[in-house]
Structures are given as structure tokens and as C-alpha cells.
N, C-alpha and C positions, 0 to 999 in steps of 0.2 A: 468606459467600464473595463473591467478586467475579469479574468478567470484564473483561479489558482488551484492546481492539481498536485496533490501529494500522493506519491506512489509508495507503497510499502510491500516488501516481500514478507510472507508469513515467517513466524519465529521457527526455530529449530524443531524438527519433528522427530517423533519416536519411530525408529525402524526395527525395533526389537521383536515385534509380534509377528511371528512367522505366518505367512499366508493371509495376512490382513490386506484388505483392499486399500489402494493408495488413498482414495477419497476419505476413508475412515481413520487414517493415521492421526493421532493426537500429538500434542507437544511433548517433548522430553523435558528433563529437569532444567536444562539451559534455556529452552524455549519458554518455559513457565516463568523463568526469571527475567529473560531479556525483553519479552513483549511488554510487561508493565513498565519496565525501566525505560524503554524507548518511548512509550506513551508519556511518561514523566518528563523526558527530555523535550518532547514536542511542546509541552506546556511551559516548562521552566526556561528552556533555551530559545525557543522559537515563538513563544506566545501564540501557538497555533490553536485556532478555534474553527472547526469545520461546520459548514452548513449541512453537510450530508456525508455519510460514511457508506461506502458500497464495498462489499466483500464477496469473495468466493464462498459458497456454502460448504466446502470441504471442512472437516473437523478442525484441522490445524489452523486453517485460515480464519474460520469463524471464531475460534478461541483467541487467536491473536487480536482480531478486531475487538472482541469483547474486553480483553485486558487493556488495550489502548484507549477504548472509549471510556472505561472506568476512570482512567487518569485524566482524560479530557473533559470529564463530567458530561459526556454525550450519552443520552439515554440508549441503553442496549436495545430496547425494543424498536428504536428508529433506524437501526442498521438495515440496509437493503442488501439482501443476499441475491446475487446475480449468477445464474448458472453459467453464462457465457465466459465468466472470468476463469473458471476451473479449466485447466488445460488450454487456456485462451491463446490464440495466435495474436500477432499485432493487429491483424484485420479485425478479429473478434473483439479485442480489447478496445480498439479505436471506435468500433461500433457502439460499445457500451458508453464510452466517453461522449461520443457525438450525440447520443440519445439522452444525456442528462438534462434535467429541467433547468432552464436558464434562471430560474428564481434562486438557485444555489450558485454562489460565486466561488466558494471554497469547498473542495471535495477531497476526502481521503479515500483512496481505492487500495484495498488490501488484496494481493494476489500471489501468483506463483511465478517462479522462473521456469523456462527462460523468457516467457512472454512479457513479464513486467519489466525486465531489464531491456528487452528489445523495444518495447513501447517507449520507454524513457529516451533511448537513443534515437528512435525514429522521429519523435515529436520535437526533440531539441537539436538534432544533428550534432550531438556531442558524444564523444566516446566515454561511456560510463563503465563499461565492463559488466561483469556479473554482479548484480546486487547481492550481497551476503544475506543470510537469514536475518530478519529484523531490520534490514537496511531500508532507509527512507530517502527518497529524493523529492525535492520540491521544484515545481515548474510553474512559471508565471506566463500568462498569455495576455497580450494587449488586444483582446477580442471580447466581444460582448455576448457571444453565443458559443456553447459547447459544440454545436454542429459545424463550426468553422475550423475546429482544431484538426490539423493534418500535418504532414511531414514538414518539419522545420519551423513550425509556428510558435514553439515554446522556447522560453529562456530558462536554462538551469539556474536556480537560485542557490540551493545548498543540497548537501548530501551528507547524511549521518548514518552510522552503523554502530553496533555494540562495542566493537574493539577499537574505535577511533578515539577513545578517552584513555586516561591513565588508570582508570579503575580496573580492578581484577575482574575478568569475565569468565574464567574457567572454574 
């Protein structure tokens, strides 16, 4: 058996509203364009079909997840919003991953930096660097339980982000 974890950083957020709480920031114009586009790339280029989608409940992250799920034809009402992902450390994010139900083999987790990038590096032992907004990394595990995922147990499969194509993104 195997497990397949796809980590995505939320799309570009809007910082223009003075005094707005970080949790409440929405996507900006670029984020509203990139999130569905990256969801489309998951379908068209990677034939990605998740069993489960887990996301931070922050506005920018939940909206990113909704855009991506629309492209994946994954029902929006089945997205699991997990508080631990917001401002999650590697330890907290790993706790979320380790507690996933083993009936799901392919999971999309939508979160925030720096945690999402650090988690990808921790579980693959690969230098990935800072995942750009809307960046997506795919990790494969030769394990049959999410609870077994730990440092260095994953294999980096691929990494995509909005500006890695020839298309105009600005």
C-alpha cells in the first residue's frame, strides 16, 4: 500500500486592508487567478484525484482550497478545515498528517508558509526552499498508515508553481 500527500501553499493574499486580522485576509487578483489555474494543472498535468482535502480555515486558504476543489470536481462541502494548520509548526502539521484516516490514500493539504515548506523538507529530507504562493509539492510514501509518516519517510515526486510555465502570470 502507499500514501500520497500533496502539499499546497495558499494563493497570493490581499494585504491592502489596513488593520485587518491575518486570519481574515482574502485572495488578491493574482490569487483569484492562480488558485483555479493550479487546480486545473493538477487535473490536466498530474491526473490528481484526492480522496480527502484538508485545509486551514483562514479565509485565503479556504478560498484557495475551494478554487482547487472546483477544478478537481471534489465537493466543496467535503473539505475538512483543520485549525492546527493555521500558523502550524512542522510538529503541528505532522500531527495533522499522522491523524489522517487510513481509508484515504491520496490527500491534498492546503496551508501556509513557513510551516508547509518546512514540512515538505522534513518528511522528504530534500531541500525545497520556500514554496511560492499557489506552489504545490507531491510526496509519495511506501507506507500503509499516515501515522507512520515522519522525518525522511517521503519521496518528492514533483513540484509545480504558477511561474514555472511559459504562460504570463502577472
